mmCIF file as gemmi writes it, N, C-alpha and C atoms, coordinates in Angstrom:
data_model
loop_
_atom_site.group_PDB
_atom_site.id
_atom_site.type_symbol
_atom_site.label_atom_id
_atom_site.label_alt_id
_atom_site.label_comp_id
_atom_site.label_asym_id
_atom_site.label_entity_id
_atom_site.label_seq_id
_atom_site.pdbx_PDB_ins_code
_atom_site.Cartn_x
_atom_site.Cartn_y
_atom_site.Cartn_z
_atom_site.occupancy
_atom_site.B_iso_or_equiv
_atom_site.pdbx_formal_charge
_atom_site.auth_seq_id
_atom_site.auth_asym_id
_atom_site.pdbx_PDB_model_num
ATOM 1 N N . UNK Axp A 1 ? -11.408 6.047 -1.102 1 0 ? 1 A 1
ATOM 2 C CA . UNK Axp A 1 ? -11.035 6.879 0.009 1 0 ? 1 A 1
ATOM 3 C C . UNK Axp A 1 ? -10.246 8.056 -0.557 1 0 ? 1 A 1
ATOM 4 N N . UNK Axp A 2 ? -10.618 9.224 -0.185 1 0 ? 2 A 1
ATOM 5 C CA . UNK Axp A 2 ? -9.942 10.426 -0.657 1 0 ? 2 A 1
ATOM 6 C C . UNK Axp A 2 ? -8.868 10.84 0.332 1 0 ? 2 A 1
ATOM 7 N N . UNK Axp A 3 ? -7.719 11.251 -0.22 1 0 ? 3 A 1
ATOM 8 C CA . UNK Axp A 3 ? -6.631 11.73 0.623 1 0 ? 3 A 1
ATOM 9 C C . UNK Axp A 3 ? -5.789 12.706 -0.171 1 0 ? 3 A 1
ATOM 10 N N . UNK Axp A 4 ? -4.981 13.45 0.527 1 0 ? 4 A 1
ATOM 11 C CA . UNK Axp A 4 ? -4.057 14.376 -0.13 1 0 ? 4 A 1
ATOM 12 C C . UNK Axp A 4 ? -2.666 13.743 -0.142 1 0 ? 4 A 1
ATOM 13 N N . UNK Axp A 5 ? -1.808 14.155 -1.065 1 0 ? 5 A 1
ATOM 14 C CA . UNK Axp A 5 ? -0.464 13.572 -1.117 1 0 ? 5 A 1
ATOM 15 C C . UNK Axp A 5 ? 0.403 13.944 0.08 1 0 ? 5 A 1
ATOM 16 N N . UNK Axp A 6 ? -0.034 14.883 0.902 1 0 ? 6 A 1
ATOM 17 C CA . UNK Axp A 6 ? 0.73 15.292 2.074 1 0 ? 6 A 1
ATOM 18 C C . UNK Axp A 6 ? 0.522 14.361 3.267 1 0 ? 6 A 1
ATOM 19 N N . UNK Axp A 7 ? -0.412 13.422 3.164 1 0 ? 7 A 1
ATOM 20 C CA . UNK Axp A 7 ? -0.696 12.524 4.276 1 0 ? 7 A 1
ATOM 21 C C . UNK Axp A 7 ? 0.531 11.666 4.585 1 0 ? 7 A 1
ATOM 22 N N . UNK Axp A 8 ? 0.761 11.422 5.857 1 0 ? 8 A 1
ATOM 23 C CA . UNK Axp A 8 ? 1.896 10.571 6.241 1 0 ? 8 A 1
ATOM 24 C C . UNK Axp A 8 ? 1.485 9.104 6.13 1 0 ? 8 A 1
ATOM 25 N N . UNK Axp A 9 ? 2.458 8.246 6.067 1 0 ? 9 A 1
ATOM 26 C CA . UNK Axp A 9 ? 2.199 6.812 5.987 1 0 ? 9 A 1
ATOM 27 C C . UNK Axp A 9 ? 1.433 6.343 7.223 1 0 ? 9 A 1
ATOM 28 N N . UNK Axp A 10 ? 1.812 6.831 8.388 1 0 ? 10 A 1
ATOM 29 C CA . UNK Axp A 10 ? 1.138 6.449 9.635 1 0 ? 10 A 1
ATOM 30 C C . UNK Axp A 10 ? -0.333 6.846 9.605 1 0 ? 10 A 1
ATOM 31 N N . UNK Axp A 11 ? -0.625 8.074 9.192 1 0 ? 11 A 1
ATOM 32 C CA . UNK Axp A 11 ? -2.02 8.526 9.104 1 0 ? 11 A 1
ATOM 33 C C . UNK Axp A 11 ? -2.792 7.725 8.061 1 0 ? 11 A 1
ATOM 34 N N . UNK Axp A 12 ? -2.13 7.439 6.952 1 0 ? 12 A 1
ATOM 35 C CA . UNK Axp A 12 ? -2.743 6.633 5.899 1 0 ? 12 A 1
ATOM 36 C C . UNK Axp A 12 ? -3.123 5.249 6.434 1 0 ? 12 A 1
ATOM 37 N N . UNK Axp A 13 ? -2.189 4.599 7.144 1 0 ? 13 A 1
ATOM 38 C CA . UNK Axp A 13 ? -2.467 3.286 7.724 1 0 ? 13 A 1
ATOM 39 C C . UNK Axp A 13 ? -3.649 3.339 8.68 1 0 ? 13 A 1
ATOM 40 N N . UNK Axp A 14 ? -3.704 4.37 9.493 1 0 ? 14 A 1
ATOM 41 C CA . UNK Axp A 14 ? -4.809 4.514 10.439 1 0 ? 14 A 1
ATOM 42 C C . UNK Axp A 14 ? -6.14 4.632 9.712 1 0 ? 14 A 1
ATOM 43 N N . UNK Axp A 15 ? -6.174 5.389 8.617 1 0 ? 15 A 1
ATOM 44 C CA . UNK Axp A 15 ? -7.41 5.543 7.841 1 0 ? 15 A 1
ATOM 45 C C . UNK Axp A 15 ? -7.842 4.217 7.221 1 0 ? 15 A 1
ATOM 46 N N . UNK Axp A 16 ? -6.895 3.494 6.65 1 0 ? 16 A 1
ATOM 47 C CA . UNK Axp A 16 ? -7.221 2.211 6.019 1 0 ? 16 A 1
ATOM 48 C C . UNK Axp A 16 ? -7.721 1.221 7.067 1 0 ? 16 A 1
ATOM 49 N N . UNK Axp A 17 ? -7.018 1.137 8.178 1 0 ? 17 A 1
ATOM 50 C CA . UNK Axp A 17 ? -7.418 0.202 9.235 1 0 ? 17 A 1
ATOM 51 C C . UNK Axp A 17 ? -8.786 0.559 9.797 1 0 ? 17 A 1
ATOM 52 N N . UNK Axp A 18 ? -9.046 1.824 9.951 1 0 ? 18 A 1
ATOM 53 C CA . UNK Axp A 18 ? -10.353 2.265 10.437 1 0 ? 18 A 1
ATOM 54 C C . UNK Axp A 18 ? -11.45 1.909 9.436 1 0 ? 18 A 1
ATOM 55 N N . UNK Axp A 19 ? -11.176 2.114 8.172 1 0 ? 19 A 1
ATOM 56 C CA . UNK Axp A 19 ? -12.17 1.816 7.127 1 0 ? 19 A 1
ATOM 57 C C . UNK Axp A 19 ? -12.545 0.334 7.122 1 0 ? 19 A 1
ATOM 58 N N . UNK Axp A 20 ? -11.56 -0.537 7.298 1 0 ? 20 A 1
ATOM 59 C CA . UNK Axp A 20 ? -11.82 -1.979 7.245 1 0 ? 20 A 1
ATOM 60 C C . UNK Axp A 20 ? -11.966 -2.622 8.623 1 0 ? 20 A 1
ATOM 61 N N . UNK Axp A 21 ? -11.913 -1.77 9.674 1 0 ? 21 A 1
ATOM 62 C CA . UNK Axp A 21 ? -12.05 -2.257 11.05 1 0 ? 21 A 1
ATOM 63 C C . UNK Axp A 21 ? -11.036 -3.366 11.353 1 0 ? 21 A 1
ATOM 64 N N . UNK Axp A 22 ? -9.781 -3.086 11.014 1 0 ? 22 A 1
ATOM 65 C CA . UNK Axp A 22 ? -8.676 -4.021 11.215 1 0 ? 22 A 1
ATOM 66 C C . UNK Axp A 22 ? -7.556 -3.323 11.984 1 0 ? 22 A 1
ATOM 67 N N . UNK Axp A 23 ? -6.692 -4.115 12.601 1 0 ? 23 A 1
ATOM 68 C CA . UNK Axp A 23 ? -5.477 -3.582 13.212 1 0 ? 23 A 1
ATOM 69 C C . UNK Axp A 23 ? -4.377 -3.547 12.15 1 0 ? 23 A 1
ATOM 70 N N . UNK Axp A 24 ? -3.387 -2.71 12.361 1 0 ? 24 A 1
ATOM 71 C CA . UNK Axp A 24 ? -2.281 -2.567 11.411 1 0 ? 24 A 1
ATOM 72 C C . UNK Axp A 24 ? -1.591 -3.902 11.166 1 0 ? 24 A 1
ATOM 73 N N . UNK Axp A 25 ? -1.428 -4.694 12.206 1 0 ? 25 A 1
ATOM 74 C CA . UNK Axp A 25 ? -0.717 -5.967 12.058 1 0 ? 25 A 1
ATOM 75 C C . UNK Axp A 25 ? -1.562 -7.056 11.394 1 0 ? 25 A 1
ATOM 76 N N . UNK Axp A 26 ? -2.796 -6.743 11.051 1 0 ? 26 A 1
ATOM 77 C CA . UNK Axp A 26 ? -3.661 -7.716 10.38 1 0 ? 26 A 1
ATOM 78 C C . UNK Axp A 26 ? -3.68 -7.549 8.861 1 0 ? 26 A 1
ATOM 79 N N . UNK Axp A 27 ? -3.127 -6.452 8.355 1 0 ? 27 A 1
ATOM 80 C CA . UNK Axp A 27 ? -3.222 -6.148 6.929 1 0 ? 27 A 1
ATOM 81 C C . UNK Axp A 27 ? -1.864 -6.047 6.247 1 0 ? 27 A 1
ATOM 82 N N . UNK Axp A 28 ? -1.801 -6.532 5.014 1 0 ? 28 A 1
ATOM 83 C CA . UNK Axp A 28 ? -0.713 -6.234 4.091 1 0 ? 28 A 1
ATOM 84 C C . UNK Axp A 28 ? -1.3 -5.319 3.036 1 0 ? 28 A 1
ATOM 85 N N . UNK Axp A 29 ? -0.63 -4.226 2.743 1 0 ? 29 A 1
ATOM 86 C CA . UNK Axp A 29 ? -1.079 -3.297 1.708 1 0 ? 29 A 1
ATOM 87 C C . UNK Axp A 29 ? -0.098 -3.344 0.554 1 0 ? 29 A 1
ATOM 88 N N . UNK Axp A 30 ? -0.623 -3.43 -0.664 1 0 ? 30 A 1
ATOM 89 C CA . UNK Axp A 30 ? 0.218 -3.489 -1.858 1 0 ? 30 A 1
ATOM 90 C C . UNK Axp A 30 ? -0.325 -2.515 -2.901 1 0 ? 30 A 1
ATOM 91 N N . UNK Axp A 31 ? 0.577 -2.012 -3.735 1 0 ? 31 A 1
ATOM 92 C CA . UNK Axp A 31 ? 0.194 -1.182 -4.873 1 0 ? 31 A 1
ATOM 93 C C . UNK Axp A 31 ? 0.935 -1.69 -6.094 1 0 ? 31 A 1
ATOM 94 N N . UNK Axp A 32 ? 0.474 -1.295 -7.264 1 0 ? 32 A 1
ATOM 95 C CA . UNK Axp A 32 ? 1.115 -1.697 -8.506 1 0 ? 32 A 1
ATOM 96 C C . UNK Axp A 32 ? 2.07 -0.599 -8.952 1 0 ? 32 A 1
ATOM 97 N N . UNK Axp A 33 ? 3.337 -0.964 -9.173 1 0 ? 33 A 1
ATOM 98 C CA . UNK Axp A 33 ? 4.317 0.022 -9.626 1 0 ? 33 A 1
ATOM 99 C C . UNK Axp A 33 ? 4.203 0.222 -11.135 1 0 ? 33 A 1
ATOM 100 N N . UNK Axp A 34 ? 5.071 1.085 -11.683 1 0 ? 34 A 1
ATOM 101 C CA . UNK Axp A 34 ? 4.998 1.431 -13.11 1 0 ? 34 A 1
ATOM 102 C C . UNK Axp A 34 ? 5.291 0.247 -14.026 1 0 ? 34 A 1
ATOM 103 N N . UNK Axp A 35 ? 5.932 -0.789 -13.504 1 0 ? 35 A 1
ATOM 104 C CA . UNK Axp A 35 ? 6.228 -1.989 -14.298 1 0 ? 35 A 1
ATOM 105 C C . UNK Axp A 35 ? 5.17 -3.074 -14.157 1 0 ? 35 A 1
ATOM 106 N N . UNK Axp A 36 ? 4.136 -2.796 -13.364 1 0 ? 36 A 1
ATOM 107 C CA . UNK Axp A 36 ? 3.065 -3.766 -13.171 1 0 ? 36 A 1
ATOM 108 C C . UNK Axp A 36 ? 3.279 -4.726 -12.02 1 0 ? 36 A 1
ATOM 109 N N . UNK Axp A 37 ? 4.379 -4.572 -11.287 1 0 ? 37 A 1
ATOM 110 C CA . UNK Axp A 37 ? 4.646 -5.437 -10.137 1 0 ? 37 A 1
ATOM 111 C C . UNK Axp A 37 ? 3.924 -4.934 -8.898 1 0 ? 37 A 1
ATOM 112 N N . UNK Axp A 38 ? 3.546 -5.85 -8.025 1 0 ? 38 A 1
ATOM 113 C CA . UNK Axp A 38 ? 2.892 -5.458 -6.77 1 0 ? 38 A 1
ATOM 114 C C . UNK Axp A 38 ? 3.957 -5.265 -5.694 1 0 ? 38 A 1
ATOM 115 N N . UNK Axp A 39 ? 3.951 -4.076 -5.096 1 0 ? 39 A 1
ATOM 116 C CA . UNK Axp A 39 ? 4.916 -3.677 -4.08 1 0 ? 39 A 1
ATOM 117 C C . UNK Axp A 39 ? 4.192 -3.559 -2.736 1 0 ? 39 A 1
ATOM 118 N N . UNK Axp A 40 ? 4.763 -4.169 -1.705 1 0 ? 40 A 1
ATOM 119 C CA . UNK Axp A 40 ? 4.191 -4.08 -0.365 1 0 ? 40 A 1
ATOM 120 C C . UNK Axp A 40 ? 4.557 -2.748 0.274 1 0 ? 40 A 1
ATOM 121 N N . UNK Axp A 41 ? 3.56 -2.095 0.872 1 0 ? 41 A 1
ATOM 122 C CA . UNK Axp A 41 ? 3.794 -0.847 1.596 1 0 ? 41 A 1
ATOM 123 C C . UNK Axp A 41 ? 4.188 -1.195 3.024 1 0 ? 41 A 1
ATOM 124 N N . UNK Axp A 42 ? 5.451 -0.968 3.35 1 0 ? 42 A 1
ATOM 125 C CA . UNK Axp A 42 ? 5.95 -1.298 4.685 1 0 ? 42 A 1
ATOM 126 C C . UNK Axp A 42 ? 6.355 -0.067 5.493 1 0 ? 42 A 1
ATOM 127 N N . UNK Axp A 43 ? 6.686 1.016 4.787 1 0 ? 43 A 1
ATOM 128 C CA . UNK Axp A 43 ? 7.188 2.194 5.494 1 0 ? 43 A 1
ATOM 129 C C . UNK Axp A 43 ? 6.946 3.45 4.663 1 0 ? 43 A 1
ATOM 130 N N . UNK Axp A 44 ? 7.396 4.571 5.2 1 0 ? 44 A 1
ATOM 131 C CA . UNK Axp A 44 ? 7.202 5.866 4.557 1 0 ? 44 A 1
ATOM 132 C C . UNK Axp A 44 ? 7.814 5.905 3.157 1 0 ? 44 A 1
ATOM 133 N N . UNK Axp A 45 ? 8.964 5.267 2.983 1 0 ? 45 A 1
ATOM 134 C CA . UNK Axp A 45 ? 9.638 5.24 1.686 1 0 ? 45 A 1
ATOM 135 C C . UNK Axp A 45 ? 8.788 4.525 0.625 1 0 ? 45 A 1
ATOM 136 N N . UNK Axp A 46 ? 8.221 3.381 0.985 1 0 ? 46 A 1
ATOM 137 C CA . UNK Axp A 46 ? 7.343 2.651 0.061 1 0 ? 46 A 1
ATOM 138 C C . UNK Axp A 46 ? 6.114 3.491 -0.269 1 0 ? 46 A 1
ATOM 139 N N . UNK Axp A 47 ? 5.586 4.166 0.744 1 0 ? 47 A 1
ATOM 140 C CA . UNK Axp A 47 ? 4.4 4.994 0.555 1 0 ? 47 A 1
ATOM 141 C C . UNK Axp A 47 ? 4.704 6.161 -0.389 1 0 ? 47 A 1
ATOM 142 N N . UNK Axp A 48 ? 5.86 6.787 -0.222 1 0 ? 48 A 1
ATOM 143 C CA . UNK Axp A 48 ? 6.255 7.886 -1.108 1 0 ? 48 A 1
ATOM 144 C C . UNK Axp A 48 ? 6.387 7.397 -2.553 1 0 ? 48 A 1
ATOM 145 N N . UNK Axp A 49 ? 6.926 6.186 -2.727 1 0 ? 49 A 1
ATOM 146 C CA . UNK Axp A 49 ? 7.036 5.616 -4.07 1 0 ? 49 A 1
ATOM 147 C C . UNK Axp A 49 ? 5.639 5.383 -4.668 1 0 ? 49 A 1
ATOM 148 N N . UNK Axp A 50 ? 4.699 4.946 -3.851 1 0 ? 50 A 1
ATOM 149 C CA . UNK Axp A 50 ? 3.325 4.737 -4.326 1 0 ? 50 A 1
ATOM 150 C C . UNK Axp A 50 ? 2.695 6.056 -4.761 1 0 ? 50 A 1
ATOM 151 N N . UNK Axp A 51 ? 2.88 7.097 -3.971 1 0 ? 51 A 1
ATOM 152 C CA . UNK Axp A 51 ? 2.34 8.423 -4.311 1 0 ? 51 A 1
ATOM 153 C C . UNK Axp A 51 ? 2.982 8.935 -5.6 1 0 ? 51 A 1
ATOM 154 N N . UNK Axp A 52 ? 4.279 8.771 -5.736 1 0 ? 52 A 1
ATOM 155 C CA . UNK Axp A 52 ? 4.983 9.211 -6.949 1 0 ? 52 A 1
ATOM 156 C C . UNK Axp A 52 ? 4.504 8.439 -8.17 1 0 ? 52 A 1
ATOM 157 N N . UNK Axp A 53 ? 4.262 7.15 -8.015 1 0 ? 53 A 1
ATOM 158 C CA . UNK Axp A 53 ? 3.729 6.334 -9.114 1 0 ? 53 A 1
ATOM 159 C C . UNK Axp A 53 ? 2.37 6.858 -9.548 1 0 ? 53 A 1
ATOM 160 N N . UNK Axp A 54 ? 1.517 7.198 -8.584 1 0 ? 54 A 1
ATOM 161 C CA . UNK Axp A 54 ? 0.194 7.755 -8.907 1 0 ? 54 A 1
ATOM 162 C C . UNK Axp A 54 ? 0.334 9.091 -9.628 1 0 ? 54 A 1
ATOM 163 N N . UNK Axp A 55 ? 1.28 9.917 -9.201 1 0 ? 55 A 1
ATOM 164 C CA . UNK Axp A 55 ? 1.51 11.218 -9.862 1 0 ? 55 A 1
ATOM 165 C C . UNK Axp A 55 ? 1.945 11.025 -11.311 1 0 ? 55 A 1
ATOM 166 N N . UNK Axp A 56 ? 2.834 10.06 -11.537 1 0 ? 56 A 1
ATOM 167 C CA . UNK Axp A 56 ? 3.324 9.804 -12.891 1 0 ? 56 A 1
ATOM 168 C C . UNK Axp A 56 ? 2.198 9.338 -13.814 1 0 ? 56 A 1
ATOM 169 N N . UNK Axp A 57 ? 1.259 8.601 -13.286 1 0 ? 57 A 1
ATOM 170 C CA . UNK Axp A 57 ? 0.165 8.069 -14.097 1 0 ? 57 A 1
ATOM 171 C C . UNK Axp A 57 ? -0.8 9.151 -14.552 1 0 ? 57 A 1
ATOM 172 N N . UNK Axp A 58 ? -0.94 10.22 -13.777 1 0 ? 58 A 1
ATOM 173 C CA . UNK Axp A 58 ? -1.913 11.254 -14.12 1 0 ? 58 A 1
ATOM 174 C C . UNK Axp A 58 ? -1.31 12.443 -14.847 1 0 ? 58 A 1
ATOM 175 N N . UNK Axp A 59 ? -0.015 12.6 -14.765 1 0 ? 59 A 1
ATOM 176 C CA . UNK Axp A 59 ? 0.725 13.704 -15.401 1 0 ? 59 A 1
ATOM 177 C C . UNK Axp A 59 ? 0.098 15.056 -15.079 1 0 ? 59 A 1
ATOM 178 N N . UNK Axp A 60 ? -0.692 15.632 -15.995 1 0 ? 60 A 1
ATOM 179 C CA . UNK Axp A 60 ? -1.177 17.002 -15.822 1 0 ? 60 A 1
ATOM 180 C C . UNK Axp A 60 ? -2.582 17.106 -15.239 1 0 ? 60 A 1
ATOM 181 N N . UNK Axp A 61 ? -3.187 16 -14.862 1 0 ? 61 A 1
ATOM 182 C CA . UNK Axp A 61 ? -4.531 16.054 -14.274 1 0 ? 61 A 1
ATOM 183 C C . UNK Axp A 61 ? -4.446 16.533 -12.831 1 0 ? 61 A 1
ATOM 184 N N . UNK Axp A 62 ? -5.553 17.06 -12.326 1 0 ? 62 A 1
ATOM 185 C CA . UNK Axp A 62 ? -5.551 17.591 -10.962 1 0 ? 62 A 1
ATOM 186 C C . UNK Axp A 62 ? -5.697 16.498 -9.906 1 0 ? 62 A 1
ATOM 187 N N . UNK Axp A 63 ? -6.244 15.346 -10.285 1 0 ? 63 A 1
ATOM 188 C CA . UNK Axp A 63 ? -6.437 14.268 -9.32 1 0 ? 63 A 1
ATOM 189 C C . UNK Axp A 63 ? -5.846 12.974 -9.85 1 0 ? 63 A 1
ATOM 190 N N . UNK Axp A 64 ? -5.325 12.176 -8.932 1 0 ? 64 A 1
ATOM 191 C CA . UNK Axp A 64 ? -4.77 10.887 -9.306 1 0 ? 64 A 1
ATOM 192 C C . UNK Axp A 64 ? -5.489 9.766 -8.593 1 0 ? 64 A 1
ATOM 193 N N . UNK Axp A 65 ? -5.08 8.562 -8.919 1 0 ? 65 A 1
ATOM 194 C CA . UNK Axp A 65 ? -5.69 7.394 -8.305 1 0 ? 65 A 1
ATOM 195 C C . UNK Axp A 65 ? -4.586 6.408 -7.957 1 0 ? 65 A 1
ATOM 196 N N . UNK Axp A 66 ? -4.631 5.933 -6.729 1 0 ? 66 A 1
ATOM 197 C CA . UNK Axp A 66 ? -3.698 4.921 -6.268 1 0 ? 66 A 1
ATOM 198 C C . UNK Axp A 66 ? -4.524 3.702 -5.892 1 0 ? 66 A 1
ATOM 199 N N . UNK Axp A 67 ? -4.364 2.648 -6.665 1 0 ? 67 A 1
ATOM 200 C CA . UNK Axp A 67 ? -5.109 1.423 -6.412 1 0 ? 67 A 1
ATOM 201 C C . UNK Axp A 67 ? -4.304 0.55 -5.461 1 0 ? 67 A 1
ATOM 202 N N . UNK Axp A 68 ? -4.941 0.144 -4.367 1 0 ? 68 A 1
ATOM 203 C CA . UNK Axp A 68 ? -4.289 -0.668 -3.351 1 0 ? 68 A 1
ATOM 204 C C . UNK Axp A 68 ? -4.992 -1.999 -3.175 1 0 ? 68 A 1
ATOM 205 N N . UNK Axp A 69 ? -4.206 -2.992 -2.792 1 0 ? 69 A 1
ATOM 206 C CA . UNK Axp A 69 ? -4.759 -4.284 -2.418 1 0 ? 69 A 1
ATOM 207 C C . UNK Axp A 69 ? -4.512 -4.444 -0.929 1 0 ? 69 A 1
ATOM 208 N N . UNK Axp A 70 ? -5.564 -4.788 -0.21 1 0 ? 70 A 1
ATOM 209 C CA . UNK Axp A 70 ? -5.478 -5.015 1.232 1 0 ? 70 A 1
ATOM 210 C C . UNK Axp A 70 ? -5.709 -6.5 1.474 1 0 ? 70 A 1
ATOM 211 N N . UNK Axp A 71 ? -4.717 -7.147 2.069 1 0 ? 71 A 1
ATOM 212 C CA . UNK Axp A 71 ? -4.792 -8.581 2.317 1 0 ? 71 A 1
ATOM 213 C C . UNK Axp A 71 ? -4.813 -8.806 3.824 1 0 ? 71 A 1
ATOM 214 N N . UNK Axp A 72 ? -5.831 -9.507 4.304 1 0 ? 72 A 1
ATOM 215 C CA . UNK Axp A 72 ? -5.966 -9.823 5.711 1 0 ? 72 A 1
ATOM 216 C C . UNK Axp A 72 ? -5.069 -11.01 6.043 1 0 ? 72 A 1
ATOM 217 N N . UNK Axp A 73 ? -4.198 -10.857 7.026 1 0 ? 73 A 1
ATOM 218 C CA . UNK Axp A 73 ? -3.296 -11.938 7.444 1 0 ? 73 A 1
ATOM 219 C C . UNK Axp A 73 ? -4.035 -13.18 7.926 1 0 ? 73 A 1
ATOM 220 N N . UNK Axp A 74 ? -5.234 -12.977 8.415 1 0 ? 74 A 1
ATOM 221 C CA . UNK Axp A 74 ? -5.969 -14.1 9.011 1 0 ? 74 A 1
ATOM 222 C C . UNK Axp A 74 ? -6.61 -15.012 7.97 1 0 ? 74 A 1
ATOM 223 N N . UNK Axp A 75 ? -6.646 -14.578 6.716 1 0 ? 75 A 1
ATOM 224 C CA . UNK Axp A 75 ? -7.257 -15.408 5.655 1 0 ? 75 A 1
ATOM 225 C C . UNK Axp A 75 ? -6.276 -16.404 5.113 1 0 ? 75 A 1
């Protein structure tokens, strides 16, 4: 899924939920931080940290990649 770093956490959640046809309360979203730990995205602050982590990984490249894990609560 392509997005710009200016996207808000709320808009991001809506895009992810739409892509997987899930409600927000059905998914846990996690990303890997710079130390290799999985961090749950719960709010705008967590989302900003995820975007910053992606920026750090790419340094001078024009595009970055943020790998996310989506876990369905019902499983």
